[in-house]
N, C-alpha and C positions, 0 to 999 in steps of 0.2 A: 284528888284525881287530876292528872295532868292532861291538858288538851294541847294538841299540836296543829299548827297550820303550816304546811310546807309551801315552798315557793311556786310550785306548778299550779296552774289554774285548775286542772282537773282534780288534783288532790285537795286544793283549797276548797273546791266546791263540796267535797265530801265532809269537810269540817264545819261548813257554814250552813245555815238554814236557807235553803234555796226555794222560796215560794214563787209560784208563777205570777201571782198577783201581788203587786207592790203597793203599799200604802202611799198616799200623797205626801205624808209627813216624813221628810228625810231624817236620817241620823247624820248630824253635822259634826265634822272634825275640824277644829280650828288649827291653823298653822301660822303662828307668829314667827316671822323669819326676816333676816336682814336683806331685803331686796335692795336697800341702799346702805351706804356705810361700809365698814370693814368686811362684812360677810357677803357683800354683793357679788364677789367673785365666785363663791361656792353656792349661794342660794339657788341659782337655777337648777343645779343638779339635785338639790334637796326637794324642790317643788316637783321636779319630774318623777322622782322616786315615789313621792306621795301620790301623785296622779296615777302612776301605774298600779300601786296597791289598791287604790279606790276603784280603778277601772276593773281590776281582776275580781274584786269582791262583788261589784255590781254585775259583772258578766256571769258570776256564779249565783246570782239571785238576790244579792244584797244581804242585809242582816235583819233577822227576825221578819223577813218579808218586806223590808223597807229599803229604799235606796240609800246609799251613803253619799254625802255631799262634802266636798272639800271647800273650806273658806280660808283663803290666804290673806294675811295682813302684814304689811311692812312694819317691822319694829325698829328700823333705822340702825340696827346693830348696837343699840345702846339703851340706857335706862329710861329716858323720857319717852322714846318711841315705843318701848316695850309696855310701859304703863298705858299708853293710848291703845296699843294693839290688844292687850289682855282685856282692857275694859270694853272695847268695841266687840271683840269676839264673844266674850262671856255674857255681857248684858244687852248688847244690841242684836248681835247675830244669834245669841242663845245656843252656842255650840254645846255639844254633849261631852266633848273632851278636847284638850289641847295636846298636840303632839308635834314637837319641833326641835330642830337644832338652833341654838341661840348663843350669843356671847354670855359669859357669866354675869356681866353687868346687866344685860337684858333679863336674864333669868331671875336674878336677885330682886330686880325692881318689880317684876311681875308677880312674885309670890304673895305679897299681901293682897293683891286683887284676886288671886287664885283662892285665897282663904275666904274672901267674901262671897265669891261665886260658887265655891265648893264643887268644882268639876275635876275629874281625873286629869293628870298631866304626865305625859311620858316625855322626858328630856332625852333627846337623841344625840347630844353632842358630847364628845370627850371634854373633860373639864378637870379642875384642880382638886376635886374631891371634897367630901364633908358637907355638901349642901343637902339638907334634910327637910322634908315637909310631909305632913300626913297624906297629901294627895299626889305626891310626886314619886315617880319611878325613873330609873336611869338604865339604859341598855347600851351605853358606850363606856369607854375606858376611863380610869382614874390613874393618878401617878403611880400607885403601887403596881399597876399592870403594865405601864408603858415605859417608865424610865429605866428600870434595872437592865433590860436587854441592851439598851444603848450603852450605858456606862460599862457593863461587863464586857461587851464586845470591844469597846475602845481600849480597855485595859489589856485584854487578851490579845487582840490583833495588832494594836499599835503601841502597846506599852505606855499608854497615856497616863501621866501622873498629875498634871496640872491642867485646869480647865478654866475657860472664860465663859460666863453666862450672860446672855443678852435677852431682854424681854420687853414686851409691851407693859406699860405701867397701869395695870388693873388687876383684878383678883385672879384671873387665869394666869397671866404672865408671872406675877409674883408667887402665886401658890405653887405653880409647877416648878419654878426654879428654887423655891424654898425646899421642896421635897428633893429636888435634884442635888442641891448643895449638901443636904444631910446625908443622902445616899452616897455621894462621892466621898465625903469625909469618913463615913462609916466603913467604906471600902478601902481606905488608906490613901485616897487622893487628896488634892488640895485645890480649892477654888481661888484663883489669883485675881479675879475681877468679876463683878456682877453689876450690870448697868441696865437702865430702862429708858424708854422713850414713850411719850404719850401715845394712846391708841391711834390718833390721827397724825402722828409725826411721820415725816418722810425723810429727814436728813439724818442718816446714821453715821456720817463721816467722823464726828468726834469720838463716838464710841468705838468705831472700827480702828481709829488711830490708837486708842488705849489698848485695844485687843492686840494690835501688832506690837506695841511696846511691851506687853506683858510676857511675850514669848511663850504663851500657853501651848500645851501639847494638842489641845482639842477645844472646839467651841460648840456649845449647845445653846440653842435659842428657843424661846417660847413667846411667840408673838400672836396677836389677834389673827384668827384665821382669815385668809384672803389677801387683801392688798398689802398689809405690812410684811407678810411673808415674801411677797414679790419684791418690794423695794429694798428690804434688807439683803436678800440674796443677791440681787443685781449689784448692789453696792459692795458687798463682800467680794464678789467675783471681779468687779472692776478694780478693786484695790489690790488684787493679787493674793488675797488670803487663800492659802492652799493647805491648811491643816485639816484633820478629820472634823467633819461638820455634821451635827445632827440637829434637825429641826423638829421640835416636839409638837408643832401645830400644822405643819404642811400636810395636805392630803394629796392623794394621787391625781385628782383632777387639777388642782392648782399646779402641781409639778408638771403635768402635761401642758398646761397653758404657758408655763415658764420656758419650756423647751430645754435646749442644751445648757442654759445658765444654771439649771437645777441639777445637772449631772454630778454625781458624787455625794449628794446629800443622803444621809441615813434617815429613815423614818421608822417608827415603831407603831404598828397599826393593828387593829383587829380585823381590817379588811383590806385586801388588795385584789385587783381584778384577776390576778394570776392564780387565785385559789382553785385547785382542781377538785371539783365536786359536781355532781349532777345538779344540785340545787343552784350553785353559782352559774353554771352553764345555762340553765333554764332562765335564770334571772337576766343574765346579760343578753340572751337571745330575745327575751320579751321586751327589754328596754330598747334594743335595736329595732325591733319590729314596730314598737309603739311610737318611737320618736324619730327614727331614720336619721337624716342629715342634721337634724336639730338636737341630737342627743348630746348632753353634757356627760363627760366621763364619770361613771359611777365611782364612788370613793368612800373614804372613811366617815365622811359626814352625811352622805346621802343614803347609804345602805342601812344604817340604823333607823333612819326615818321610814324606809320601806318596811322594815321588820317591826318597828313600833306600831304602825297602823295595823299590821297583821296581829300583833299581840292584843291590841284593843279589840279587834274583831273576835279573837278567840275568847276574850273575857266576856264580851257581850253574848256570844254563843253559849258559854259555860253557865252564865247566870240567867239567860233568857230575858234580859232587861238592860236598859241603859242607865238605871238608877246608880248614882255615884258610889254609894257605900258598897254595894255589891261588886261593882267594877273594880274598885280600889282593893277589895279583898282578893278578887280573882287574879289581878295582875301579878301578885306574888306567886301564883301557882301555875298559870298557863305557860306553855312553851311554844316557840316558833322554830320550825325547821326552815331556815332561809339561806341566803348566800354565805353567811358567816358560820353556818352550822346550826346547832341547837342552842337557842338563847332562852334563858330563864332568869327573870329578875327576882330571884329568891334569896339573895344574900344582902340583907339589910337594904332592900329596895334597889340593889345594884345586881350586876350579872357577872359571874365568872366568864372569862373570854379566852379563846385561843388568840395569842398575839404573834404577829409576824414582824421580824426585823428585815427591812428591805433597804435597797440602795437604788437611788434614781440613776438611770442610765441615759445616754444621749438620746434626745428626742422626748424625754420626759416620762418614759416607762419606768416601771419598778421591778427589779430583779429580787427574788427571795434569797435572803442570806440564811436565815434559820427561823424556826417557829417554836412556840412554847404553848403546850396544851393546858386548857382550863386554868388560867391564871386567876387567882382569887383577887377580888377588889380590896380585901382587907377590911378593917373596921371603918365603916362609913357612917352608919346611922343606927347605933346599937339601941337607942331608946325608942325606935319605931317598930 
C-alpha cells in the first residue's frame, strides 16, 4: 500500500496521526550537515527546509501523538566531522533517524557508525551513485539522471565534440566526471582534458590555463557543492572563458548568491523554483511565510531535505512505530507529493525523478530549457 504526504499543511494533517495530547518524549530527527566547510554556502537552506517540514508536522499534531524534534550537527563537510556528527547524533542525542544532505566524503565516513547505531538514514544530496547500505535511502539524483541532458543538449545545440572536465578531487567530483567521460565517449565525443583540485583548493588558474590551451568546445565541472562552485566560476569568468559551460554541482541557491557571474551556466536538476505546480507554489509560499527576509533560496539540495522528512513521517505513520526495521521496510513503499512531484524511493533505494535542464540568467535565476519525465536512476544497489 502506498502512503502519500502532500506539501500542504491541511493535506499533510490528513496523512499524519494528529492527537491532541502529545507525549513528552519527542521523535528526534538528526541532521548532520556542513554548517562549516565546503557546504556552508548551501547548508542554511537545507536546515530551513528541515525546519519547515518539522513545523508543519507538529502543527498537524506530530507523529503518533508525539512532537518531532530536529537535532542539527555540523559535519564540517568532511569525513572527520561526519564521524563526530553521526556518533553524537546517534549515541548521545539518540535520534530516531538521520536525514540530510552531505558531501560524499562525509556520507562514506558516517556509514560505519550508522551500522553500529542501526537507525534509518535518508540521504538527500545528489551524488556520484553506487553508495549502498541496508539502512540508507536516496531521494536525489545520480549521474544516470543528471548528465545525459547536459551532454545531449551541448551536442545538439552547439555541435560540441570536444570537452574539458574539471572537478574537486574526491569521490563526488571524480565519480561524476568518470560517468560524464564515459557518456561523452559513448555519444561520439572526446574528452581533451580532465583535471582536479583538492576540495579546499581555491586557485584554479593553472587548470583554466590548460582548458584554454585545449580549445575544447565545452566545459563541464563537478566541484564540491558551495564554495568551490563560486571560486571556479568567478575565475573562469575573469579569465574570459566563453564556451558552453555546465556545472554538475551548482544549485539554484548558490547561483543566486553568485549573481551575474553565474549567467549562462547550464544546470541539470530535479528541482528549480520555476516548477509550475500547486505543490511547489504551496511550498514556496510556506517557506516565505515561515522565514520572511531570512529565507535562503529553496534549491536542489534543500527541497529533497524537506521531502525526505515527509517520507520519514509517512513511514512512521504507515508502520505505527519508530522501530528501525519497520521504517526501513516502509521507506521503499511510501511516497511524498511535494515540490518536485511524487517521489518514491522504490528503485534499489533510489528514486525515479523528473529532471530539468536549466540555464542561469542574469541575476542568478534559472530559466527552463527542457524537462525529462520519470528518469530512472539505473542500477545502483541491486543486492539490497
